[in-house]
Each structure stands twice: as structure tokens, then as C-alpha cells.
ROLUM-248836 format. One record per residue: residue in one letter; x, y, z of N, C-alpha, C, CB in turn. Coordinates in pm, whole numbers, plus 50000, padded with zeros to 5 digits. Glycine has a CB too. Layout:
AXYZXYZXYZXYZ...
END
This chain:
M575399785753198576869771053171577969776653175577049761753011D578909774753264580139777553277580919769753136580599772653428K581689779053085582459775752957583759766853023582989791352864L583879765153107585039755153188584449742753218585599760953336S582999741153224582629728653274582269721153171581659728853368V582129725753025581789716352896582759716552810580599719952817P582879707552692583879706752584583609721352497583629691652487H584579728052471584629737352354585509733352222585159750352406L584949735752124585479731051982585309743551926584679718551898P586299745551805586469755451745585339760151606587829753251715V584669743751594583299743951537582799734251537583109747551426I580979735051567580659721851581579169724951483580549715751762V578989711951401578019713751309576869704451351578549711251168V575869710951343574739705151397573969701951233573869716851521G573999687551278573149678051138574229672051074572219687951003G574169659351078574819650350976574499644750867575119642151014G573579651750769573279646650669574089650350546572089648650661Q573839654650427575039654450321575339667050332574769650250166A574739678250358575519693050419576549690050527574359704250497G575939685050614576539682350745578099680650707575839668450820L578049664550632579119658050586579879663650524578919649450530S579619674750420580219683550321581199692550404579109692250239V580339697850495581049708550596582269700850644580039713650734S581789693750678582909683550763584089680550673582219667750810H583679675850543584749674050452585899685650440584119672150322F585389695550422586209706750398586789713850537585349716650312L586029711550643586839712450787588169705150809585949706750899K588039692350753589309682350775590179685550678589029666650765R589719692750555590879696150454591629705150528590449702750313R591079716050588591409725750621592129723750789590229734150593G592179713550825592869709550965592309717251098594499713050955L591029719251080590109725151180589369715551241589219734851127D589739717551391589069703851455587109708451495590229699351642H586749699751485585239702851482584379687951548584769706751298L583199689851540582319679251596580869678251521582099682251753V580309669351463579409669951399578169662351474579829665851277L577169669351522576139662251615574919660751520575729671351761E574619649251524573399641851434572429634351500573899631951337R571379642751504570119633951600569839622251612568969636051576D569809616051455569429602451440570919596551384568019600451331S570779592451282571999586051221572239589551050571799569151246V573279586951011573709593050858572749583650777575589590950805G572129594350700571609587250573569809585850644572689568550532H569509587750781568479587150851567289591050728568669596850984A567209604150718566199607950630565869604650494566269618150627W566989597650456566639588650302566319575250336567999587050185R566859572550445566409556950483564909556150540567469550350609D564699564650609563349562850700562329571650673563569564650847D562249581450590561159591950579560969593050417561609607350656R561069581050351560939582750209559959569350179562529583150125W559199570650066558399556850018559379548149970557269558649897D558789535949972559469524049892559889523449749558659513949897S558669531349667559379533949533560009547549527558389532749413F560489554449629561289568649601562569567849490561979573949755C562799575249449563959579149339564289595249346563399575049171L565869592949308565859609449281564999612149148567559616049255V564549626749148564469630449042565029640548944563719631149052T566579638549006567429646048908568659633548893568019663248975P569379634248768569939622848730571079617848795570179623848613N571679608148839572919603148902574139612248881573239589248848W574089616648740575619622348750575559635848792576469622048610Q574729642648876574379656648913574539651549074572669663648851C574979640249118575229635449270576859639549273574859616149303Q577239650249327578789656749285579149661949454578699673649138L578649650349564579429652649666580779657049662579419643349724P581459662749761582859669849767583719656049766583149680949919G584929654949655585539642749679584629627849635585859643549833Y583479629549583582749615449641581589618349496581869615949860P582099618849391580869621549287580609607849238581209632349153Y579279604549177578599591549142579619584049066577249593249057A579899576249077580889563048982580259551048936582099555949070G578989551348934578229538548917578119538048782576839537348985P577229528548706577059526148550576279531948509576809514948500D575189537148568573949545848498574249558848542572329541948544P575129567848476575169582148518573759589048474576479589948447D572909585048375571919590848342570659588348384571949590648244G570569578948491569649568848573569499577648684570269553148616F568539571548775568129578848863567999569849001566909585448812M568849573249102568929562149212568199561549313569999561349267V567469548449330566299544649409567039545149551565569529149365K565979545149638566279549749794567279543649841565229547349894D567199526849856568499519249923570009524949840568279499649897D569979529149713571009533349623571529544049717570529538349468I570249555349693570769570849773571169565949905569409584549797V571019557149991571149557050128572819552450116569959546050213R572979541950011574409538250021575159550149972574779525149937Y574679558649864575799567249865576079575949969575779574149767V575099581850051575089589350147576179584650282573639589850177E575939570250256576839563250358578129559850337576369552350394G578349559050197579769559950133580459569550135579839557950020F579799579750101580109594850152581029597550289578679601750183A580049592950370580319593450543581709583550565578719585450648A581629573650482582889561750517584159571350468582769543650406A583929578750334584729584950272585709597050343583979588750178V584609605450404585119614750482585579608650639584029625850485K585279602550681585309599250819584849613450919586899593550849P584069615750924583739627251006583859622251155582259633050970P584179635051220583969629551364582419633451440585259636351459V581459626751389580189626551406579859620251520579589621651306R578819624751603578269617851742576599617751676578599629551923E576299605251659574769600251642573889599551763574749586051587G573029603251713571609600351844571729610151943571639584251945V572819624651907572689634051978571959644451943573639637052006A570749650451985569879659751932570499675452027568059653651964V570759685351940570889697951975569689704152011571479704451882T569399706852145567989712452196568029727852203567599706652350A569199736252195569179748652268570549755052178569349746552457L570419765452112571739772952103571429786352098572619769351983S572419791552220572729807652222574319809952214572139815152372R574179824952218575449831652180575939837652346575129845452044R576999835852384577549837652531577929852652516578949826852579P578139860752600578369874252610579769876052543578279879152761D580869866152558582139863452482582309862052399582689857252491G580889863052297580749858352147580889845152101581609864452072T581139836252193581049821752164579439815752150581849814052288F579589801852137577959797552144577739786352208577259795152012A576929784452293576729774352378575519764552328576479780552514L575639753452314574679746452295574329734352379574789743852187A573159733252417572589721252484572149709752400571459725052560T572529699952450572119683352373571779677452453573099673552305T571259664552413570679654352470571829648852545569979645152376E573049647952522574269644252597574859650352687575099642652535G574299664652700575409672352779575229687652676577309662652773G576259696952732576639710752697577829711252621576829719052814Y577849718552518579079721352486579329738052420579429709652387T580729740852401580519754652343581409754452245580719766852435A581099769252152581889765552027582139777851983581209756551918S583469780051909583549796051864582679795351731585309802651830N582399786651648581629785151537580859775651533582219784651440V579539776951472578389768751436577689767451326577609770751499V577509756551238577079755251115575949747951127577989750051029V574969754451100573599744851149573339739250980571839756651239A573249727350975573129718950860571729710550884574489709250845T570609714450923569559707750970568519704850856568999715351081G568699714850713567719717550600566529725150661567209703650527A565649727750580564499737950620563019725650617564379753950475Y563029717450619562009707650629561869700250758562189698450528H561379702650867561519697950978560239689951035561939708351053R559339696051014558259691651073556889688850965558009702051182P556359679050948555299678150901554199688050884554999670350951N553869695750781552629703650787551339698150731552869715550722L550509694050847549229691350836548549705850873548829678650929P547409707350752546449716550786545679715250899545689717650697A544769725650927543809721951025542669717551010543599729551090E542589713350886541539703650818541779691450851541469703750674A542889689150851542899673750919542119667751024544019671250971A542149677651121541389673651241540229672751245541539679851329R538989678751147537889679351114537419667251042537769689951056L538319657450960538019644250889537319636150992539359636250833P536359627150943535739615051023537029609051088534869603050921D536659599951195537849592351282538149580151229537509589551431G537319574951132537419565951037538509567650901536079565150999I538849579050927539669580750797540929579150816539559592950732V541939571650749542849568250790544069581050729542889553350755Q544719585850820545569599250760546859597250774545319613350829V547769599950680549059597150638549999608950565548859585950550H550759615450629551389625050591552349620750495551869631450691S552889628350367553869621650278555389613850356554319634350170S555749619550452556729617750511556569602350604556939630850583G555349596450607554859584950668554339576350556553809588050774Y554359580650478553919568850362554639561850292553269572650265K554309547350325555459540550222555029531150127556529532850295N553689526850097553159518049965551929518849986553569502549943P551279515849847549719513049859549359503949949549109508449741G549889494249996549379483250084549519486350205549939471050068Q549799497450249549819503150405548579510250432551059513950437L547749516550341546479521450339545549512150331546309529750248P544179512850386543539502850377542329502550254543099501250508P542039491850196541099493250050540279503950040540119481750024G540069508449951539309520349921539929529549826539039527350038G539469542649798539979550249733540829560049825539029555249655V541809568849754542539575249840542569591449795543909568149845L542279598349891542819613749862544259620349892541959622249937V544669624449792545949632049843545899642249781547289626249827V546079652449892546269667049929547289674349871546489668550061G547689680449765549139684449739549879680549602549929678249849T549749688749534550689681049415552229689049388549719681549248G552829689549503554039691549483555039677649456554369699349596Q556229678649466556839664149416556379652949465558169662349438S556129656249627556029642049704554379637249663556309644249903G553639650149668552199644049631551829639649514551259651949648C552819641349402552569641049294553179622549268553259655149220Q554209621549332554779611149308554229596549382556049614949334I553489602749495552599592749562551489592849499552319594649700A550699598649431549369599349384549629590349248548789615849362E550909590849186551399584349081551489567749150552899592049029D552319565749279552349553149319551139546349340553019552649420L550289551749392548739546549424548069542649273547699560549509H548139549149166547519552549051547769539448985548039565548979L549149537448997549789526848914549339512048987551559529348911A548909514249133548689501149187547339498749169549079499449327G546649504849102544939505049063544419506749177544199491748997R544659519549263543659523549342543209534349286543959525249468Q541979538749343541119551849274541619560149372539279551949261V542169574049284542959582749347542229594749315544409582349307H541989600849428541479617049427542339624549471540319621049506V542619639549346543929648549416543479661749391545579646449344S543749668549545543469680749518544869687549476542749686849637V544709694449379545859699949291546329713849368545309703049122G547719715649393548329729849438548899732949320549419730449564S549669742549350550249755649253551429749649221550519771949326A552319737849239553599734549211553909737349054553809719949254P554579738749007554699740448862555389726548818555619754648820R555379719148680555789710348633556759712248519554859704148614S557779699548523558599701248396558909690948305559759705848426P559259690448200559589683348083560599673048151560219693247957R560389661148124561529649248163562599649248034560709631548179R562279644047952563089646347838562489654747726563459633747785Y563389659047640562679669647539564159672647444561879686747636R563749668247337564699671847233565869666447227564949683647231G565569651947278566629642347257567199639747390567709647147158R567199647047502568039650347621566949650047753568829666547597D567639645747867566799648047977566989664047994567229638848112A565689670548016565799685548082566579690048140565119688848154I566939681448268567899689048328569429689448292567809685748449R569779678448187570869682448119571109691348005571269673648091W569849697447992569589708947889570099723047978567709709647837L568999719548080569069734848208570509732248290567409734448366D571239723148304572649725848337573689730448242573129715148387D573369726748107574429734647992574079746948003574359730847828M572839753748056572539765748003572749773448136571089766847930G573369769048230573949773248358572529776048460575019788048333Q571549767848451570149774548530570779766748676568069767748456Y571609757648727571479752148848572779761948912571599734248847A573399766948837574699779348867574319791848896575649782448745M573169793348870572149807548845571999810949026570109802748741T572929822649066572839824349209571219835149224574549832849272V571139835649371570129842949416570159856549360570129842849553A571539859549387571559874249306571559873649197572529882849318D571559865149107571159866848973569609863648917572089858648904H569399859149000567709857148964566959865548976566999848649028P566059867048863565199878948849564219880548989564249877148705K563709870749053562939870249195564009875649262562389855249261G565299876849280565959876049397565769865649523565769887349437K565879868949649565399859949744563839855749776565909864749850L563449863249679561879852749698561939843749634560459857549657V563009837949550562829826949481562889811249566563869828449377R563289817749708563489807049791562219801449847564379810849893R560699808949816560029805949864559129794849732559589817949934Q559919795949623559339790149485559429774749530560339794449327A558119766349485557689754749482558869744249420556399755649408N559649731149421560029725549309559149720949203560689716749342H559609719049054558869715248979558449701048978559299718948884Y557629691948951557159678848964557679672648827555509678048989M557919661448863558579650848746558979635948811560149658148677T559289629448792560019615248847561159610148772559029603148846G561909602748833562909595848804562659581148808563889599648881R561329577748839561029562048853560839556148702559529559148949D561429544448662561309535448573562589542248470559649534148515G563269548048499564069556948426564079570248376564199552448352G562969579748470562369587748426561499593248332562789590448430R560459599948402558989602248304558819612948352557569592748311E557899622048259556799633448302555769628148402555939639048170I555699638148504554309632648542553179645048482554209630148730D552429637248432551299645348384549719645048460551149640648237L549539652448531548079653548591547149650248526547669664748627R546959659648385545929656948277545829643648248546179663648154R546969636248220547019620448166546539614748266548389613348128F547119614448394546259606948506544669608548485546649613248657A544249619448477542749621948476542189615948380542339635048467A542709612148244542409610448140542159588848175543709618948027E543139588548254543149574648269542279571748413544749569248270G541779580548452540499577148591540539584448683540519563948673M541789589448718542169597548850541199609248856543789603348850K540659613848980539919620948985540359635749074538949613049023L540509645548956541339659748997540149673449046542379665748828Y540989680449170540109693549243540889702649248539539692349388G540259712749255541119725949284541539724749452540079741649248R542129735749501542699736249632541289731849726543409752949666L541719722249834540999720249966540949730850009541479712050062A539159736750034538949746950094538149746550245538349753949999A537419734550280536659733550375536569719050419535489739250341V536609714550547536089698450558535429698250672537209686350565R534219694550660533069692550742532389676850742532039703150693G533329671450863533119655550834533159649150683531699652050886P532439641150659532829634550560532769642950390531939621950578A532149660750442532209665950296533319675950288530829672850247L533359673750180535009685350115534289692250011536779675350019T534829704950034534459713949924536159720549876533169727349992F536059724149758536979726749693536949741549597537109714949629E538179749349597538169763249521537629758749379539799771349510P537029768249282536979765449178538249769749098535869769449143D539489765349115540629767349049541319755148995541439774049129L540629746248978541779735748896541859736848769541559720948905R540999745348673541459746948550542669755248556540469752248466A542909766648644543899775748654544919769948697543649785848725K544979760148822546019754248885547069747548761545369743248992L545689737748648546769726948578547049737948456546009708348516D546839745848433547539761348314548259765248338547059774048282A548379765948483549619773948530550879762948528549359780748697A550569750648544551819742648575552319739048436551559729048670D551099739148318551679738448189552429750848141550649735348096E551849758548198552599775148146554349773148180551809792348275V554609768348303555929763048320556399755448258556159758848406Y555859745348239556279731948148556579739748046555139719148109L555649744347951555859752447823557089761147816554699761347800G557139768247941558319779347950559979772547908558319785448132I559969759947975561199752047978561129746647879561459743448074R560499740547812560569740347653561049747247575559679740647601A560429761747600560889772047507562309777947538559879783247508L562599776547664564109781647698565009769947624564459782647887I564879756847601565519749447553565749749947410565129740247592D564469754547336564279755347215565249769947184562639755047183R565259774747254566269789547236567559786147224566299800347364H567739778847336569219776147350569889767347264569479771447468I569059753547188569619747647039569569756146938568869735946983A568239766246913568789773846819569819784346819567969778046777E570049791346909571119800046931572529794146891571089803847073R572429780446951574019774746932573919764846817574689766147078G573009769046735572989755646622573389741846654573919758046508I572599738946767572959722446811571779713346718572679719047020D572479703746653571579691546617570599684246691572279682646588A569649688446705568399678746814567069679046756568099685746986P566919664246760565819662346723564219669446743565919652746756A563289674046627562249680146682560929672946774561809686146573E560369682146842559429676546921557929679346864559659681847061P556849671146873555729675446863555079685046925555239668146871A554379694946868553669702246972552849697647101552879708446907Y552789705047200551969700247317550579701247295552269707547439A550129689447334548479688347323548049683247452547899677747202P547309690747538546819686847652546059672647662546049697047688A546399665147742545749648047748544349651147761546279636647894W543799660147863542539662747935542289675647980542439654948043E541109679047972540309693848002539259690948107539469700847858P539419700348220538349695648314536699702748224538769703648506Q535669697948217534579702948194533759709248290534049695148146V533889706348400533499714448483534519716648635532119709348502E534199722448719534799723648796534339719048957535069734648765P535199709648969534479700649097534659708649230535259684349123L533359710749281533479718749395533139711849524532669730249380S532619697049523532489688849646532939677049614531179687549704L533039668149722533369656649727532919649249883534819657249690D532239639949883531559631149984532459618450017530109626449928L533289617850104534329607050118533479595650138535429609050238A532409592950197531819581350184531159575550054530989581950272E530549586250002530019583049889531059575549786529469595249839A532229583049780533369581449640534189567649728534779600549598G533469563749856534369552749900535989555249933534269542649790I536349566550005537579571150007537749567050164537759587049958A538749558550202539249554150315540319561650354539539541550309S540969570950326542429575450367542709587350290543589564450339V543539593650371544049609250292545649606850335543189628150376V546069612350180547599613450202547629629250193548649604650079W548469636150284548419651450308550099650650245548029658450505G550089656650129551389661650038551509675550048551289658449879T551329677450188551189694650221552579703650270550039696550359G553399692050223554949700050268555289697950418554879718350246F556129707050443556779707750578557299723350654558049698650557R557319722250786557379735250824558869731650898555969741550918S559269746550896560729749650937560359750751103561489765750854D561529744451179561329746151326562679753551371561059730951407W563029764651402564099771651433564089772451555564239782651379S563129770451689562499772651795563829770851877561209763751821W564709760751865565909760151953566839768551949566499750251943M566869777251837567829788251805567669798051869567869792451687D568119803751957568239818252048569429827952006568539814552217V569149832251871570539839251816569279849951756571909828551678P569759859751702569419870651657569799870551474570189881551754C569289858051402569609854751288568359856451235570239842651273F567039858151217566119854051174565319867351098565519846551280T564769864151019564059876650896562559877750981563779868850674G561819887550957560549888151027559729877350988559839900451005A559909869650912559119855550840559709842950938559669852350641G560529847251040561289835651096561899828551010560579827051165Y562749831750925563759823850851565099829150833563289821250727P565959820450881567559824050892567899835350791568559810350855E568429844750802568829857950738570469854950703568569872350854H570799853450591572189850850562572489855350392572469833850596E573579856250390574379856150236575219846750225575229868250199R574699837250112575299823850098575699816650223576459824850016G574889815150321574889809950436575909815350563575089797350402V576729826050553576689834150609575729843850686577149836350557T575419843250844574559849750871575319863250939573609841550946A574579872850982574849885351037575819882051192573249893751059V575399869551227576139868351390577179860851363575259860551522P578369866551364579649861551391579729849451395580149865351492G580359840051316580419827551347579369818051346580859827451444L578249819651323576639814851275576919811351104575179830851301M576729798451087576609798050942575669787350934577959795750859V574419785850803573719777550750574099772750616572609782150754V573709761350615574139754750491572829744150469575769746850509G572639738950336571679726850322570459733150266571339718650466L569979748050259568919751750236568529753750141568699758150277P567169752650049566989752549893567549765249907565429750549811W567839771149760568459782549727569289789849836567499790649678L570069780949878571369791249987571789800149902572949783150053N572359791649746573359803749675572519800449548575419801549664S572589789149494571759785549359570669775949370572659779749253W570169768749244569209761649240569729750449300568649760349121G570989745349285571899733349305572029732949452573359734449231S571919744949508572269741449681571399732749748572189754349779G570129727949703569239720549787569459705149753567699725349764R570489706449668570569691849621571979685149593569789690849493F572239676349570573539667349580574639676049472573159648649520S573739684049377575139688849258575869700949305574579693949086R575209708849397575869718649437576139722649601575269727749369I576079710649671576339714549819577759715249835575759704449926A578519711249788580029709849779580389727549777580589699449616E579669734349673580109748149681579819755549799579599755249578D578619752849819578209761549952578799754950089576449762049968A579339742650099579869739450219581119745250239579949726250235E581799747150104583309749250085583569767250143583769746049886H582309774250053581939786250092582069792350251580699785950051V581369781450322581009786350471582409780550541579329778650545V582999773650522584029769650589585119778650563584319756650562D585309781450409586099794150405586099808450492585869797550289A584629810450519584099822650593584909818150761581979823350588I584529802950767585009804050929586569806650928584689788451024V587149802050840588559805850844589009815450820589179800750791E588369825350751588589837750752588539844950854588009842150686R587439841750955587139851351055588119844351181585329852751086T588379856551234589589858151354588829855551485590369874951364F589569843751536588789836051679590139830751747587469820251639P590019837851882591189834051974592099819451959590549833752115A593339818751940594179810251975594109801051825593749803152125E592969798751745592869789851660593519795651553591629785351639I593319808051482593549813151367594659814051318593149822351360A595859817851435597039820651365597829803751304598089830451487P597629792351381598359783651329597629778551226598809774851413L596059782851210595489777951072595729784350976594269776751061R596079796550953596679805050863598009798150822596859819050924A598919793750924600319790050868599979773950816601709791351003A598829766650836598879756250787598299757350635598279747650876L597709767750610597089773850487598159774150401596449787950503G599139784650459599999789750401601099779350336600439798650487R601059769050422601979754950325601219747850243602639742250414G599939747150249599069740850184598789747350067598059738650253
END
């Protein structure tokens, strides 16, 4: 690719979601020319890749995009899907980013002179710096077992699920109990469907405890500001699943045990599929107990915080499990159980195959320190636990975006750095 034949910019941001828009906000504040390339449209993931009843699990007051905090009438509520789209679109309107929608970046490489070459669906670009703001959840993760189900079974990944009416009449098997799997299982359960759930290893969290939302307590305790460097697990925390709960109907806990007491059928991890015959690992009790252990650990953390600071907070009754499995269910025949559809709540795979730059760990994940990679000029933002628990949420994207922009400003690159420093000196 001839450098003279393509447009060159000081910075190109790949991805126009809330992370990329936040980077654009700080780049504009620093007067640095840049372009944001967005494969779809601003707000696309919230608008098109979520189910109808989707809402945030974090309270509205945690929506703190830079210069655009939540300003609605219900700070302790939870935005539903359409409100989230309006919030992101409103942020974009306030930032006025130089964004090109409908332009996908198909390849990124580093040139011998240290600049970057980007191939896109509208042609090539070069840039002195690139910020990758595409998140980490790129492709639905469908296990090999999906191909072994009978042809008549309707299969939907969580990213394609919209509502119970989308699925044919009959029972539904939900595989996986991360946030999406649990909330979709609840959505189907509330609609009166017979729901079967293969339980995963994600932990659960209290919703309200001792008179306040648990997230308010945890935020006061500095949990969302804790960095990867300070976390006992270090960078391993980036592999940790999110706790499941919901903001639906004002927010509540998701308790799979209670659902089971109401008729939901629970199983351990899906082990094998042979046509309509499914087998499961004998680990249902262990999975439920492990989720409860985290739940009770959060309650204990809040109790300790209240006691140490002498806070006047109402007491809570001791936890009592709503249901216990009497046996470990090891098999399920889809036909006999009347199950007509399967929802795969099995998460996503990252796809960095378009990036031909030496910035990855042996596991194929971008190696970085708070978004700054070892490749000069290459940054990442919008990843879970980029720096803190709040990094993958609306609450602390601003801090991460400002940090990577500061790193770009501090980096010496030809022609741009001198006037930039002068401008910063005046501002």
C-alpha cells in the first residue's frame, strides 16, 4: 500500500461504540485530528444484538460517559434497551465525532516506518496511531454440540434471541447461566414457558441488601475503582465471568433455586449430545453452591463495611436456599420433554484475526498495560477489566479513554507533536 495514495491521519479509532466515542471525545478536547470507523452504526449493538426486555444490570447513576452523565429522573433505576440506545446516540450527538458508519476495518498492519496501514471496505488509510475499540465479544460462541442436535430443534444464540414468541411452542433448553443466559431463562419463565437450564459457573450477586442496591455499596467500598494491578488475581481477573442479576422491573436478584422451586428444570454442565439424547455432568449442586458462595461473600463484604463505619442500615434475614436438588439429573430426552428449541447462552469468542501486529499473548488476547500495548502507537479500549471492574461498563470508560489519549499525546510522532504540546500548554 503506497503511503502517498491513501489518506493519513494522526489517529484512527476502530469502533464507534461508547468506548470509541469516548476516545473521540478526548481526542477532540486535545485538538488531535482523527477518524472513527464504525462497521455498522452508532448504538448498533444495543439496538440490534439485545432481546426486547433487555435492561442494564447497573443503576443509571453509573452511566458516566465523559461529559455526558445520566441526567434522567430515575438515577437508581435501570435503563431499558431503547433508553440505552437513546443515551448512546445522545452522547454521539454531543461529541460530534468524525465517524464514518458502515465502514469495516478488514486488516491492520504496521509499516516499516512505524505507521499503521488499515484496509477497509471503502479503501485504505494510514495512521500514526490506532485505537482499537471493538470490545472483546465479536462472534457468538456455539459449542460443537450444537451441530449434533436434531434438525427439527430451533437453535438461537443469546445475541439472536428477541422474545418468547420468537420460539416455537413447547419447552426451551437454555445452555449457560451467565448474565444473558439467566436473564433469557427468566424471560421465558415469566412468559409461562417450560424452561430447562444447563447451569454454568458464573457467580451471582445480591441486588438489594441492607437497604441499598448492592452496587451502591460496592461502589462506595471502591470495588469498581480497584485496578487489575491491585486485584488479588491480577490479570487473571480478566477471565472471570460477570455476576448474574437483573435490572428488570426495578431490579431484582436472579435465583435459579427459586426458579427451580417454581418449576424450572435445572441440570449440570452439558456433557454430550446424541440426537435428542443429552447428558450432563453431575455438578449441578456444586455449581449452585459455588454461585451462592460468591453471593454470600458479597453480603459479608457489605456487612463488614457497615460494621467498620458504624453505618445505620437495616438488618437482613439469614440466607436460606429456596431449593436443593434431590438428585443429580444426568440425562434429558428432548422429544420426551417436549423441548422444541435451544437458546445458547454460551458467550462470545474474540476475533482479532484482522490485526497483523505483534501485540498478543500466547492465548491470542491483546497484551497491554491499561490499554497501551507494546507496539508504539497501538492502543486498545473497551475491554473488560482493561484497568478496573468498571472498564467494561459505562461507569469508568471515561478514565480508560482519557488514559490512552494521554498516551497518544505523550508519544512523539512526526510533525504533529510540537503544535499539540503548544496547544496543551495554552490549555
